[in-house]
Structures are given as structure tokens and as C-alpha cells.
GUNUMAR-189100 format. One record per residue: x, y, z of N, C-alpha, C, O, CB in turn. Coordinates in steps of 0.001 Angstrom, whole numbers, plus 524288, in hexadecimal, padded with zeros to 5 digits. Each point is the difference from the previous one (the first is absolute). Glycine has a CB too. Layout:
N
XYZXYZXYZXYZXYZ/...
***
This chain:
116
8034F7FB5E800007FCB1804A28000080375804D780000803DE80045802D87F4EE7FAE8801EF/805C5808A17F803802D1804F67FFD97FCDC80418802DF7FB328000D7FFBC809087FD977F7B5/7FE7F805D280B527FD6E803B08038580199805977FEC180492801127FEF47FB217F80F807FD/7FC8680A6B7F92C80109805877FF177FD1C8032C8041A7FB347FFD980052806077FEA67F5F7/801C28046780CE17FDA980353803FF7FECD8056D7FDD180261801C27FC35802757F94180ABC/7F7768078B7FB887FECC805697FEBF7FD7780287804BE7FE587FD5C803A9800938007F7F2BA/800D480753809757FD51802D5804228037F802D9803CD7FE1C802FD803427FB237F68E7FBDA/80BD180596800898038A802C3803727FFEB805D97FEF17FF39801B57FB938065B7F656804E5/7FB3E80B06803B37FFBF805AA7FF72802608029E804BF8018D7FD75803C67F66D801BF7F6B4/80842805F98053A8017C80336804747FAF8801A2802C77FC6B802197FD9280BED8012B7FDE9/7F7707FBC4809947FB4680139803018019280233805498042D7FEBE802067F6BD7FA237F961/801CB80A5B806CD8011E80232805277FEBE7FC19804497FCAA7FC997FF5D8018280C587FD33/804807F798807BA7FEF37FCB5804877FA3C8006B8017D7FDB4804397FFF080B987FCED8033D/7F4737FA677FE277FA737FFCF8013C7FC937FEE17FB567FB567FEFB8009480673807218067B/800787FA117F45A7FD0A7FF197FB427FF587FA3E7FEB7801B37FC93802EA8018880BE27F9EC/7FA477F6927FEBF7FEE27FAA87FE47801E17FF367FA6A8009A803AE7FCF77F79E7FBEA80909/808AC7FB787F8CD801D37FE967FAC87FE727FA5E7FF007FFDE7FCD88039F807BE8098D7FCD1/7F7377F8527FAB47FEF27FA977FEA7803D97FE347FBD0800668025A7FBD37F60F7FEC78067A/80C507FABD7FEE18037C7FD8C7FC3D7FD247FB8D7FD487FCAA7FD658024780B398050B80323/7F9837FCC77F5AA7FDCB7FBB67FD01804567FCA47FDC880443801E37FED17F3E2803857FF05/806B47F59C8019F803A97FC537FD9F7FCF77FCF57FBE27FC567FD258013C8093E8022180716/7FBFD801617F2D57FD797FD457FBAC803497FB4A7FE84804BA8006C7FF387F737807F87FD80/801817F320802E6802BC7FB2E7FEBF7FE6B7FE067FAA37FB95800C67FE44804EB7FD0C80B3B/8031E7FFA97F3F37FEE07FD5E7FB198017C7FA4C8008F803067FE99803787FE72809B17F757/7FC7C7F47E801E58010E7FA758005E7FB637FD108023F7FBF38024E8012F80D757FFAD7FFD8/7F7377F8FC7FF8D7FB997FCB48017A800267FE1E8059F7FC8E7FD16801AA80311800387F535/804548045280C13800997FDD08053D7FE82803C88045A800E37FED580495806207FBA87F7D7/7F6C080A018023F7FEE6803DF8041B7FC917FDBF80442801318009A8049F7FFA2806787F4CB/7FAEF7F658805237FC647FDF9803EF8025F7FB9B803357FDE37FE90804137FACD803EF7F622/80BA17FB6280406802A97FBDA802D980465802228036E802AE7FD0E802B37FB167FCCD7F610/802ED80B43807178047F8026C802917FE8B8028B805227FC13802C080068807D87FEB57F6E8/7FF4D7FD9580C977FFEA803498049F80299805187FE74804237FFFD7FD8C7FC157F841808CC/7FD6380C187FB14801EE8051C7FE69801A880327804CF7FE2B7FF188045A7FBF7800BC7F3B1/80959803DB80707801D08033B8045A801FD8053A7FE0F8014F800AC7FB6C800FC7F74B80997/7FDE280BAC7FE95802998050B7FF34804BF80039803997FFB37FEC2804A37F7BC805B87F8D9/80CE67FD1F80043804C680102802E78017A805BD7FF2A7FE0E8028F7FC6C804FF7F3F1802A8/8006780B758044580219805367FF2C805BB8001B80181801E47FCD1803127F54B807287FE92/80B7E7FFCF7FC148059E8005A800F5801B7805A97FFD47FE53803007FCA28030A7F4167FF86/8020080A5880784802788052180010805E07FF397FF44802097FBCA8011E7F6E0807FF804D5/809CB800337F835805A07FF797FEF1803067FE21804D27FF5C802148044A7FFDB805087F503/804037F503805E98034C7FE068042B7FD5B7FC238039B8026A7FE0A803AB8023280A367FBD3/7F6737F6A47FF817FD327FC4C803577FE147FB5C7FCD67FF7C8003D7FB3A7FDD18071880AA9/801AB7F47B7FCE67FDEA7FB5F7FD727FA48800D97FE8D7FD378030A80279809167F74C80286/7F811802EF7F6FF7FA88800317FE727FCC27FD7880450801597FBCD801EA80101803F07F466/7F95D802D580B397FCD47FDED8043A7FA767FEE27FE207FDEA802AF7FC9A807878023E809E0/7F8437F70F7FBD27FAAB7FE8B7FEBC7FC35803E880274800478011F804AB802557F55E7FAC4/7F9E680B897FD637FC0F803AE801DF7FAD57FD2F800FD7FDA98008D8042A806BD806BE7F6E2/7F9DB7F5B2801167FB017FD448006C7FFF27FB797FC2D802888002F7FBEA7F8DF80818806DE/801B87F3B27FE917FF5F7FB8E7FC847FA437FE677FFDE7FCFF801358038D80C3B7FBC47FE54/7F5568004C7F9F47FA9D7FE477FF637FFFF7FAAC7FD6E803067FEF87FC687F9C080A54802EE/7FFCC7F3588028E7FFB37FAAC7FE0F7FDA77FFCB7FA867FE0A803E77FDFB8011F7F8F580B37/801147FE887F4767FE307FF717FA9F7FA4D801987FF557FE95802827FC26807D57F654802BB/7F65D805B2804E07FA778014C7FFB17FEA78053F802527FB8C801C57FF95802B27F4E8800BC/8058880BD5802217FF1680516802567FD887FFD68055F7FEA68041380229800827FF337F4FF/8003A7F80C80B0D7FD4D7FF9F805038039E80062804A97FE3480029804767FB3F7FA747F727/80B9C8058A8036B803BA8005D8044A80400804357FEB8802557FFFB7FBCC7FC647F6788067D/8020A80D258015C803C1804367FF428038280077804CE7FE7E7FE97804587FB2C8062B7F5C7/80AF87FD39804FD803A5800F0804488028A8054F7FF1E800A4801BD7FB908010A7F483805B3/7FFC380C5280315802438052D7FFA7804B38008A8039E8004C7FD8B804207F6EC806087F98C/80C627FFAB800AE8043A80181803807FDAA80339804717FC26802C97FF4580A897FD207F951/7FBAB7FFAF80BF97FE07802E7804897FFD2805DD7FEDC7FC81802BE801D78071D7F65580423/80017808C97F70B80075805A07FF087FB96802347FCA37FF29804BC7FFEA80A687FA35800DE/7F39F7FDAC7FC757FBDF801F47FC897FA947FDFD801747FC17801C27FDD480A887FEC07FB25/7F9267FBDA80AAA7FAF87FDA9801637FC4580441801EB80165803448033D8030C7F42E7FF17/7F6D88086C7FB9D7FC1A803EB8016580005804BF7FC747FC538031A800168047F7F9E0808F2/80349803A37F3D680055804767FC647FFE07FE3E7FA457FE11802D37FC9F807118021180A2A/7FCE87F6887F82E800447FDF97FAA67FC3F7FB687FF6A7FF0F7FD18803B680A5D805D07FB78/7F4787FC7D7FC227FC9E7FB967FEC3801877FDBE7FABD8004D802D17FC1D7F8628011880924/808457F7107FAA0801527FD4C7FB287FB267FD2B7FE027FCFC7FDD38030D80C7A8011C7FFC8/7F5D88011F7F8187FB8D7FD687FD96801997FE127FA9B803EB801BA7FDD07F5B5803EC80739/8034F7F6C57F8DF801207FE0B7FAC57FAEB7FEF37FD1E7FBEA7FF1E8026080C897FCF0800C1/7F7E4804117F7B67FB9B7FEB57FC9A802127FC0D7FC1180298801727FC387F8F680789804ED/803507F21C7FFBD802377FBF07FC9F7FDD38004D7FA75802B37FEAC7FC407FE677FBA180B98/7FA178076A7F7A67FDB3800667FAC3802D9804197FCBB800877FF677FB427F6C67FDDB80863/80A85806E47FEE5802CB804297FD44805EB7FF5A8004A802E9803037FDA47F5A7802E28044E/809307F62B800F38059C7FF22800C780298804E58023F803FA801DF7FE0B7FC137F7AD7FA81/7FD968086D80B93801E4804BD80285800937FF32805D77FD097FD198026D7FEB9808427F6A4/8081F7FD47809238008A80053805A080087805C980167802118031D7FCF8802387F3D3803A1/7F9D680A67803FC7FFF180574801A38023B8008A805877FFEA7FC578031E7F840805557F71E/809CA802EA806D5801958015B8054B7FDD58056B80121801F0803EA7FDFF806597F67D8018E/7F3AD805C1803AE7FDBF804EE801AD802EC801D7804D08001D7FD54803FF7F706800497F850/80B36806F380346803328020E804477FD8480504802087FEDD803907FCFA8095B7F86F7FF2B/7F6F780447808DD7FDBB804A2802588034D801B78049D803577FD1C801E77F3B38002A7FB2F/807EF8078E804B2803088023C8044A805DB7FF2C7FF1A802CA7FE2C803777F5AE80039802AE/8094D802F47F544805687FF1C7FE93803B38033A8034E7FED080467801887FE517F9927F579/807637FFBC80A1080401802738032E80501800857FCD5800D37FD0C7FC4C7FB257FF4580BE9/8075F807647F92F804F7800847FD1C803247FAEF7FFD5802C47FEFE7FC337FD6A80A5680669/7FF697F38080179802E37FB0E800127FDC07FBF27FC458024A7FBD37FF568000580608809D9/7F94B7FF4A7F4657FDE67FC8D7FBF180292801037FABF7FF177FD1B7FC467F8708029480882/80BAB804627FADE802B9801367FB2A803857FB797FE70803467FE3F8030F7FC6580B527FF14/7FFA27F4907F917802F27FB767FE287FE717FED87FA5A7FC4D802407FDEA804447FA0B80B4E/802558002C7F4687FE467FDA47FB1B7FCD47FB2F8016C801D57FC9E802E380616806C87F805/7F3687FC51803177FC7B7FBA38012E7FFFD7FC2F7FB6C7FF7C801827FB767FAE28044E80A44/806387F52F7FBA18005A7FBE07FC1C7FB847FC1B800967FE5F7FEAC8045380B5B802697FB88/7F4657FD317FBC97FC227FBD67FFBB802E57FACF7FF76803F37FFAB7FD467F544806647FE9D/804D17F5F0806B38029F7FAE88001D7FBF87FBB57FF6C7FBB8800428022C80B798034E80386/7FA4B7F8747F74C7FC977FB717FF538031C7FB06800E4804947FFA57FE917F5CC8054B7FB08/803157F73E808CA8026F7FAE5800CD7FC017FBC87FEB27FB8580036801BB80A848036680550/7FBA47F8957F5E67FC717FBCF7FE6F803137FB097FF09804C08001B7FF457F50C806647FCC6/803697F52C803F8802757FAFB7FEFE804557FEDF803F07FFA980169804957FE2C7FF937F1F3/806357FC748078E8047C7FEB58034F80466803C27FEB2802B87FF647FC157FAA87F70A80472/8034680D80802DD80463803B17FF927FFDC803787FB3480416801E97FE538010B7F7B28067A/7F650807447F8EF7FF90803D47FBC97FE8780541802697FC4880057803078010E7F8A87F65E/8058F80B0E805457FEE98053080206800C7804147FBBC802AD7FF197FC1C8000A7FE0580CE2/7FADC807667F7DF80093804497FC567FFA080521802F07FD2380070803D77FF157FA247F4E0/806B280950805777FFF48053B802437FE96803FE7FBD6801557FF5C7FB6D8056B7FDF780B31/7F691806C37FAF87FF358046C7FC9D804B5803968002B803D67FEEB802B07F28B8006E7FEAA/8094E804EA7FBC48046F803987FF90800058041B80453803E1802C0800B97FC077FBD47F5A8/7FBCD801D780C7A7FFB1803A1804637FD7A805287FE9980023801B67FB82807B67FA2080803/7F5D68069B800687FDB08052E7FF5D801588033D804D87FF9F7FE1A804677F8F47FE4F7F5EE/808FA80873804D1801F18034E804387FB80802A4802E47FC948026B7FDA380BB27FF0F7FD52/7F7D57FE0080A297FC5A802D0803688033D80399803738038C7FE3F802BB7F5C77FA487FD35/8057580C747FFEF802B8803CD8033A7FC07802ED803487FC48802407FDF380AEE7FEA77FB63/7F99A7FF0C80BC87FC728029A8039D802E88049480276803EC7FF41802AF7F7187F84D7FF22/8031480D1A7FD4680287804A88021C7FD988016E805497FB5A7FF3A800F280692803F87F5E8/801607FEE280C7C7FE2780170805447FE078059A800287FE50801D98041B8080B7F7D97FFC4/
***
């Protein structure tokens, strides 16, 4: 599956933003999906994940209650609704898919910048 993120932008602290991840290929509905983020000099960290059917989600402690991950298998889309954004949320956000035995894919990333 190939992944393309969009929706990154510059936003003020306290604002909201929705990221989208568009997938191509035939394995999207079979894939566990996730959002990761990375800042310069730091390791990529897991932000949120969602199960194949969308009925199970997990969040990093730092975003729980502010971010919501969702997916639409019919449209082959995943979303990350971000609210009450903080400057520490500034990062490049990546879409990630995992399916089968050790098959994974990453998007190219989208920049989110939160100004204070």
C-alpha cells in the first residue's frame, strides 16, 4: 500500500487541524494503520494507531483526549483530528501501515507547526 499525507499547516496554539492519509493498493482494509511524528534530532514516536476495522484505537499519553484517529476503509483514508494543539505538537507527521507478515509502508510526511 502506498500512502500520501496531507493537511499539515501552521496553526496557533489552541487551534485544530485535521490530517489525512490517502492509501492506494488493495491491502488498506487489511492494514493496521498509525500516525507517527518526528522532530529534528529525535526518534519517530507513535501518536495514534487504529485497528483494521477501526474498532480499536490507541494514543500516546501526550495526545490522549486531544487527538482522534479514524479511518474509512471504503475510501481508503485515515484521519487524525487534532485539537487544542500545543507548540510541542510541532513535528512532521507520518502515516504508517502494517499488514501481513512484516509488510510495512510509510508516507512522505506532512509538516505541522504550532505557534505559541
